[in-house]
N, C-alpha and C positions, 0 to 999 in steps of 0.2 A: 674633765674639766679639772677644776683646781681646789683645793681643799680649805678649809675655813676654821677656825677655832670659834664657838660661841661659850664664854666666860659668863656665868651667873652664879654672884656669891664665889662661893670655894670651889664650885664644880665646872669643869673643863671639860667640853666634848667635843671631839674631832668630827668634823665631816666634809661628805664631798659632794661638791657642787652638779645640780645636773645641766645640760644644755639646753635651757627655756626661759624665753623672753623675761621671767619674775627673775632668776637667779642672775641674768644679765644686769637688771637692775639693783638688783640688789649687790652684787658686785662693782657696780660703780659707787653706792652709796659710802663703801666701806672706808674707815674703818666706822660702825656704828655705835653708841652708847645709848643706852636705857635703862627704864626701869622695870623690875621685873614684878609680874603681876599672875595671880594664878587665878585657877576655876579647875575645880576637883583635881584629877592629876595630869593637868597643863600648865606647862609656864609660857606666858604670852611679855610680849612688849613690842611697844608702838614704835615705828621705825620711817624715819625722812622717806619714804618710798611710795610710791602708789604703781596699783595695777591691775589691771582687768582679770576678769577669773577668764583663766584657759577653758578651753575644751574638755581637758582631763582633771579639770575642780572637783573635789569630792569634799565630804562631809565626815568621813570614815575613812581613818587612816591606819598604820601598822606602826607600832613600835618604832623609834628608828629614822621615821619618816618626817621629816624638818616642810613645816606648811609656810604659807605667807597668805594671811586671812586679809582678802580685799574691801571685805566691807568695814576692816579697823585699822586699814595700816599697819601691821602688825605682824610679827613673825611668833606663829605658834607652833611646839613643842608639847606633844599630846605623850604619857608615858604611861597611862591606864586609865580606866575611867573618868570622864566628866559626867557633869549633873544629869545633861542627857542622854546619855550612853545606853544603848539596851547591854543584858547579859553578855560578855565577852567580845568587847567593841571599845575603841579609841573615837568618839564621834565629836568632833568639830563644831563649833556655833552655827556657823553656815558655810559653802563649800569655800575649800582651798586649795590652793596650787599648790602641789610639792614640787621643791624645787632644790632639794638637798636630801643624803642620806646620811646619818649618824655611824660613826667608825667607831663610837665608843656606845657605852649602854647608858639609855637617855632615863632608865628608872632613878641613876643617880641626880635625876633633878627633884626627886621626892624630898630632896635636902632643902632647895632652895625656898627661899620666904618672900612674899611680898614686899615689894619695896627694895629689894634689896638691887646692886647695879650688877648690869650686863652689858658686855662688850661683842661684836661680834668682828673678827678681824680676818685677815689672811694668815694662814700659816706657813712658817717660813719651809720653804723646798729643800 
């Protein structure tokens, strides 16, 4: 599928979009501008997209998986433990649809502060 850029503060993450219903909804809404929120080692931001929980939705993700949180209409990017994580896992607030894979190290998102501007756009080919 296509590649996107997620800019949060000074951090830029390239990601490859999966072929899922949620991914198609997000791509149709690009560009997206939002405000960063943080929860433990997760950056999330509300987007003008809604999607149902997909059958493969899950709470525990791997670093680099970019998720959509149906309960909050938000993109969630975990890069380490959240307040509800068990040892060695990245646990999101509730089951999320994984719709993209980061091509860059998402641990760079540790530099993002709550309130910073976020932009999601298609990457140049």
